[in-house]
PASEBA-1860 file (N, C-alpha, C; in nm, 3 decimals):
! residues 146
1> MSNEKEIL> -5.056/-0.338/-2.696/-4.941/-0.423/-2.675/-4.811/-0.344/-2.674 ~ -4.798/-0.246/-2.760/-4.676/-0.166/-2.765/-4.658/-0.088/-2.634 ~ -4.770/-0.047/-2.572/-4.764/0.023/-2.445/-4.703/-0.068/-2.337 ~ -4.738/-0.196/-2.340/-4.684/-0.293/-2.243/-4.533/-0.307/-2.262 ~ -4.488/-0.317/-2.387/-4.346/-0.328/-2.415/-4.271/-0.205/-2.366 ~ -4.331/-0.089/-2.388/-4.268/0.036/-2.345/-4.255/0.040/-2.193 ~ -4.358/-0.005/-2.123/-4.354/-0.008/-1.976/-4.246/-0.103/-1.927 ~ -4.235/-0.221/-1.989/-4.133/-0.318/-1.950/-3.992/-0.265/-1.977
9> LQKNDLVK> -3.975/-0.195/-2.087/-3.846/-0.134/-2.116/-3.811/-0.027/-2.012 ~ -3.910/0.051/-1.973/-3.888/0.153/-1.871/-3.850/0.088/-1.738 ~ -3.917/-0.020/-1.706/-3.887/-0.093/-1.582/-3.743/-0.143/-1.585 ~ -3.703/-0.203/-1.698/-3.567/-0.252/-1.710/-3.466/-0.139/-1.696 ~ -3.497/-0.025/-1.755/-3.410/0.092/-1.744/-3.403/0.141/-1.600 ~ -3.516/0.141/-1.530/-3.518/0.189/-1.391/-3.434/0.100/-1.300 ~ -3.443/-0.031/-1.319/-3.363/-0.123/-1.238/-3.215/-0.096/-1.261 ~ -3.176/-0.084/-1.386/-3.035/-0.056/-1.417/-2.992/0.080/-1.362
17> QLMDQIAG> -3.078/0.180/-1.376/-3.045/0.313/-1.325/-3.026/0.310/-1.173 ~ -3.114/0.239/-1.103/-3.100/0.229/-0.958/-2.970/0.158/-0.920 ~ -2.939/0.049/-0.989/-2.814/-0.022/-0.961/-2.694/0.069/-0.985 ~ -2.697/0.146/-1.092/-2.588/0.239/-1.122/-2.579/0.349/-1.016 ~ -2.694/0.400/-0.971/-2.694/0.503/-0.867/-2.638/0.449/-0.737 ~ -2.673/0.325/-0.704/-2.621/0.263/-0.582/-2.469/0.250/-0.592 ~ -2.423/0.203/-0.705/-2.278/0.188/-0.725/-2.207/0.321/-0.714 ~ -2.270/0.428/-0.759/-2.208/0.560/-0.756/-2.227/0.636/-0.626
25> AKDAVNKK> -2.317/0.590/-0.541/-2.340/0.660/-0.414/-2.216/0.651/-0.327 ~ -2.183/0.760/-0.265/-2.059/0.768/-0.186/-2.076/0.729/-0.040 ~ -2.195/0.745/0.014/-2.211/0.716/0.157/-2.309/0.600/0.180 ~ -2.294/0.538/0.294/-2.373/0.419/0.328/-2.522/0.449/0.334 ~ -2.560/0.565/0.381/-2.702/0.598/0.395/-2.771/0.596/0.259 ~ -2.711/0.663/0.160/-2.770/0.665/0.026/-2.770/0.526/-0.036 ~ -2.664/0.449/-0.017/-2.660/0.313/-0.070/-2.773/0.230/-0.011 ~ -2.794/0.244/0.119/-2.899/0.166/0.186/-3.039/0.209/0.140
33> ILTTALIN> -3.061/0.339/0.128/-3.191/0.390/0.085/-3.222/0.342/-0.057 ~ -3.125/0.355/-0.146/-3.147/0.315/-0.285/-3.162/0.163/-0.299 ~ -3.084/0.087/-0.222/-3.095/-0.059/-0.226/-3.231/-0.103/-0.174 ~ -3.277/-0.040/-0.068/-3.410/-0.071/-0.015/-3.518/-0.041/-0.118 ~ -3.505/0.071/-0.187/-3.601/0.106/-0.292/-3.598/0.002/-0.403 ~ -3.479/-0.044/-0.438/-3.465/-0.144/-0.544/-3.533/-0.274/-0.506 ~ -3.503/-0.326/-0.388/-3.558/-0.458/-0.352/-3.705/-0.453/-0.315 ~ -3.752/-0.339/-0.269/-3.894/-0.329/-0.231/-3.986/-0.302/-0.349
41> NFKDERIF> -3.933/-0.246/-0.455/-4.018/-0.203/-0.566/-4.006/-0.284/-0.694 ~ -3.905/-0.370/-0.701/-3.884/-0.444/-0.825/-3.858/-0.591/-0.797 ~ -3.911/-0.674/-0.880/-3.875/-0.816/-0.886/-3.812/-0.835/-1.022 ~ -3.683/-0.857/-1.023/-3.608/-0.865/-1.147/-3.497/-0.968/-1.129 ~ -3.475/-1.049/-1.229/-3.377/-1.157/-1.219/-3.234/-1.106/-1.201 ~ -3.209/-0.980/-1.223/-3.075/-0.924/-1.207/-3.044/-0.884/-1.064 ~ -3.144/-0.866/-0.981/-3.123/-0.807/-0.849/-3.046/-0.901/-0.755 ~ -3.089/-1.025/-0.741/-3.023/-1.114/-0.646/-2.876/-1.139/-0.683
49> PWLQIQLN> -2.846/-1.170/-0.808/-2.703/-1.184/-0.844/-2.623/-1.055/-0.821 ~ -2.688/-0.943/-0.844/-2.622/-0.815/-0.822/-2.591/-0.796/-0.673 ~ -2.684/-0.835/-0.585/-2.658/-0.827/-0.442/-2.540/-0.916/-0.403 ~ -2.532/-1.034/-0.464/-2.419/-1.123/-0.436/-2.287/-1.060/-0.480 ~ -2.287/-0.994/-0.594/-2.166/-0.926/-0.641/-2.126/-0.818/-0.541 ~ -2.224/-0.746/-0.490/-2.195/-0.642/-0.392/-2.134/-0.702/-0.265 ~ -2.182/-0.820/-0.227/-2.128/-0.887/-0.108/-1.985/-0.938/-0.130 ~ -1.946/-0.958/-0.253/-1.809/-1.000/-0.284/-1.713/-0.881/-0.295
57> DASLEYIH> -1.767/-0.762/-0.292/-1.686/-0.641/-0.306/-1.632/-0.599/-0.168 ~ -1.503/-0.615/-0.149/-1.442/-0.583/-0.019/-1.454/-0.435/0.016 ~ -1.464/-0.349/-0.083/-1.475/-0.206/-0.055/-1.611/-0.170/0.006 ~ -1.706/-0.262/-0.004/-1.840/-0.238/0.053/-1.860/-0.311/0.186 ~ -1.750/-0.353/0.246/-1.758/-0.430/0.370/-1.842/-0.359/0.477 ~ -1.839/-0.228/0.478/-1.911/-0.150/0.578/-2.063/-0.164/0.567 ~ -2.115/-0.219/0.456/-2.260/-0.242/0.445/-2.293/-0.388/0.416 ~ -2.196/-0.478/0.431/-2.221/-0.619/0.402/-2.334/-0.677/0.487
65> SFLVQACA> -2.340/-0.641/0.612/-2.449/-0.690/0.698/-2.584/-0.648/0.641 ~ -2.594/-0.523/0.602/-2.717/-0.473/0.540/-2.749/-0.549/0.412 ~ -2.647/-0.576/0.330/-2.668/-0.645/0.204/-2.716/-0.789/0.225 ~ -2.665/-0.856/0.328/-2.714/-0.992/0.360/-2.862/-0.984/0.396 ~ -2.898/-0.886/0.477/-3.039/-0.868/0.515/-3.123/-0.833/0.393 ~ -3.067/-0.757/0.300/-3.139/-0.722/0.177/-3.165/-0.846/0.094 ~ -3.067/-0.936/0.087/-3.088/-1.062/0.016/-3.205/-1.139/0.075 ~ -3.207/-1.149/0.208/-3.315/-1.222/0.275/-3.450/-1.155/0.253
73> QYSLSQCK> -3.452/-1.023/0.259/-3.577/-0.951/0.237/-3.624/-0.966/0.094 ~ -3.530/-0.963/0.001/-3.566/-0.973/-0.140/-3.624/-1.110/-0.172 ~ -3.554/-1.218/-0.131/-3.603/-1.352/-0.162/-3.533/-1.456/-0.075 ~ -3.602/-1.501/0.028/-3.546/-1.604/0.114/-3.528/-1.735/0.038 ~ -3.617/-1.761/-0.058/-3.604/-1.884/-0.136/-3.478/-1.880/-0.224 ~ -3.444/-1.764/-0.277/-3.320/-1.754/-0.354/-3.199/-1.767/-0.264 ~ -3.210/-1.719/-0.141/-3.102/-1.738/-0.045/-3.081/-1.887/-0.018 ~ -3.191/-1.960/-0.012/-3.182/-2.104/0.012/-3.108/-2.172/-0.103
81> TALPFFID> -3.136/-2.132/-0.225/-3.067/-2.194/-0.339/-2.921/-2.150/-0.347 ~ -2.887/-2.041/-0.281/-2.749/-1.991/-0.281/-2.677/-2.025/-0.151 ~ -2.715/-2.134/-0.086/-2.653/-2.171/0.041/-2.500/-2.179/0.034 ~ -2.442/-2.241/-0.069/-2.295/-2.244/-0.073/-2.232/-2.104/-0.070 ~ -2.293/-2.011/-0.139/-2.244/-1.873/-0.138/-2.246/-1.816/0.005 ~ -2.357/-1.838/0.076/-2.369/-1.783/0.210/-2.281/-1.856/0.311 ~ -2.258/-1.986/0.290/-2.164/-2.058/0.377/-2.024/-1.999/0.359 ~ -1.985/-1.974/0.235/-1.855/-1.911/0.210/-1.847/-1.774/0.276
89> LLINGSYE> -1.954/-1.699/0.269/-1.958/-1.567/0.332/-1.949/-1.580/0.484 ~ -2.014/-1.680/0.539/-2.008/-1.705/0.683/-1.864/-1.733/0.725 ~ -1.793/-1.810/0.645/-1.657/-1.850/0.678/-1.557/-1.738/0.651 ~ -1.572/-1.670/0.540/-1.469/-1.575/0.495/-1.508/-1.429/0.505 ~ -1.630/-1.400/0.547/-1.677/-1.261/0.548/-1.627/-1.181/0.666 ~ -1.657/-1.053/0.662/-1.625/-0.965/0.773/-1.710/-1.006/0.894 ~ -1.676/-0.952/1.008/-1.750/-0.985/1.130/-1.900/-0.956/1.112 ~ -1.933/-0.839/1.062/-2.073/-0.800/1.045/-2.144/-0.891/0.945
97> ATMATAQL> -2.075/-0.921/0.834/-2.134/-1.010/0.734/-2.153/-1.149/0.790 ~ -2.056/-1.196/0.868/-2.065/-1.328/0.928/-2.184/-1.338/1.023 ~ -2.202/-1.237/1.106/-2.315/-1.239/1.200/-2.449/-1.234/1.127 ~ -2.459/-1.149/1.025/-2.583/-1.141/0.948/-2.609/-1.271/0.873 ~ -2.503/-1.331/0.821/-2.517/-1.457/0.748/-2.558/-1.570/0.841 ~ -2.503/-1.572/0.961/-2.543/-1.675/1.058/-2.693/-1.663/1.087 ~ -2.741/-1.541/1.104/-2.884/-1.520/1.128/-2.966/-1.563/1.007 ~ -2.918/-1.531/0.889/-2.987/-1.572/0.766/-2.995/-1.724/0.757
105> LLTIMDTY> -2.885/-1.792/0.784/-2.885/-1.939/0.777/-2.980/-2.000/0.879 ~ -2.986/-1.943/0.998/-3.082/-1.991/1.099/-3.225/-1.970/1.051 ~ -3.250/-1.857/0.988/-3.383/-1.829/0.934/-3.419/-1.929/0.825 ~ -3.325/-1.957/0.738/-3.349/-2.055/0.631/-3.379/-2.192/0.691 ~ -3.301/-2.231/0.791/-3.322/-2.362/0.854/-3.456/-2.367/0.927 ~ -3.499/-2.257/0.983/-3.630/-2.253/1.050/-3.745/-2.253/0.950 ~ -3.724/-2.190/0.836/-3.831/-2.173/0.737/-3.846/-2.294/0.647 ~ -3.735/-2.353/0.608/-3.737/-2.464/0.513/-3.684/-2.590/0.580
113> KLDPSTME> -3.740/-2.700/0.544/-3.687/-2.827/0.592/-3.580/-2.870/0.493 ~ -3.455/-2.855/0.533/-3.344/-2.892/0.446/-3.322/-3.043/0.454 ~ -3.296/-3.103/0.339/-3.276/-3.247/0.337/-3.146/-3.282/0.410 ~ -3.140/-3.403/0.466/-3.023/-3.443/0.545/-2.890/-3.432/0.471 ~ -2.888/-3.463/0.342/-2.762/-3.455/0.268/-2.712/-3.311/0.257 ~ -2.805/-3.217/0.239/-2.766/-3.076/0.233/-2.710/-3.031/0.368 ~ -2.778/-3.070/0.474/-2.732/-3.033/0.608/-2.594/-3.093/0.636 ~ -2.574/-3.218/0.599/-2.445/-3.284/0.622/-2.335/-3.217/0.541
121> NLEQKLVH> -2.365/-3.183/0.416/-2.268/-3.115/0.331/-2.228/-2.980/0.390 ~ -2.325/-2.904/0.435/-2.297/-2.774/0.495/-2.217/-2.789/0.623 ~ -2.254/-2.887/0.704/-2.183/-2.910/0.830/-2.037/-2.950/0.803 ~ -2.014/-3.036/0.705/-1.877/-3.077/0.672/-1.794/-2.958/0.626 ~ -1.855/-2.872/0.547/-1.783/-2.754/0.499/-1.745/-2.663/0.616 ~ -1.839/-2.643/0.708/-1.812/-2.560/0.825/-1.704/-2.622/0.913 ~ -1.716/-2.751/0.940/-1.619/-2.819/1.026/-1.480/-2.810/0.963 ~ -1.474/-2.830/0.832/-1.346/-2.823/0.762/-1.278/-2.687/0.783
129> HLNPLEQE> -1.356/-2.581/0.772/-1.298/-2.446/0.784/-1.278/-2.403/0.928 ~ -1.354/-2.459/1.019/-1.343/-2.418/1.159/-1.249/-2.507/1.239 ~ -1.208/-2.618/1.181/-1.118/-2.712/1.248/-0.978/-2.650/1.254 ~ -0.920/-2.639/1.375/-0.787/-2.577/1.387/-0.679/-2.649/1.305 ~ -0.685/-2.781/1.295/-0.585/-2.853/1.215/-0.596/-2.818/1.068 ~ -0.719/-2.806/1.019/-0.738/-2.767/0.879/-0.692/-2.624/0.855 ~ -0.718/-2.537/0.951/-0.673/-2.399/0.938/-0.521/-2.392/0.937 ~ -0.457/-2.472/1.022/-0.311/-2.474/1.025/-0.255/-2.524/0.892
137> KALKNELK> -0.314/-2.629/0.836/-0.270/-2.681/0.705/-0.287/-2.574/0.597 ~ -0.401/-2.507/0.598/-0.427/-2.404/0.497/-0.327/-2.289/0.511 ~ -0.296/-2.251/0.634/-0.200/-2.143/0.657/-0.061/-2.183/0.609 ~ -0.020/-2.307/0.639/0.110/-2.354/0.593/0.117/-2.356/0.441 ~ 0.010/-2.402/0.375/0.008/-2.402/0.229/0.015/-2.261/0.174 ~ -0.057/-2.170/0.238/-0.056/-2.031/0.193/0.083/-1.971/0.208 ~ 0.151/-2.003/0.319/0.286/-1.950/0.340/0.385/-2.007/0.240 ~ 0.367/-2.135/0.205/0.456/-2.198/0.106/0.438/-2.134/-0.032
145> NT> 0.315/-2.095/-0.063/0.285/-2.041/-0.197/0.322/-1.894/-0.211 ~ 0.363/-1.829/-0.103/0.399/-1.686/-0.115/0.545/-1.665/-0.122
END
């Protein structure tokens, strides 16, 4: 039994070490290689939230498309439960992140039968943000607050 605990501790350390190495990697190639190793070799409750944090980091915009694909590869079902996060990314993300997120959302819709209320909620959120009148109101409010 102690051997099992030791192995689990080593696994936890390896996941953290990989996340730290990814954070410290300077170039996109190393970040992608290490992230791929992380998602392909470990199932850990810290990975998906960590990927979401990386997607919120504007300094990593150059790999956001890759990170969206990594989320899908890691767990499409977790992506489904994080639909509001991905809708926000679709609306507010970089061009590359937006395109990858659109593909992810299409994949989710093809893979899972989403209930009508979820679909309506997502559609309303998209229409709200894509509607020119709403965008104009938001811009005016933003200008007033600065």
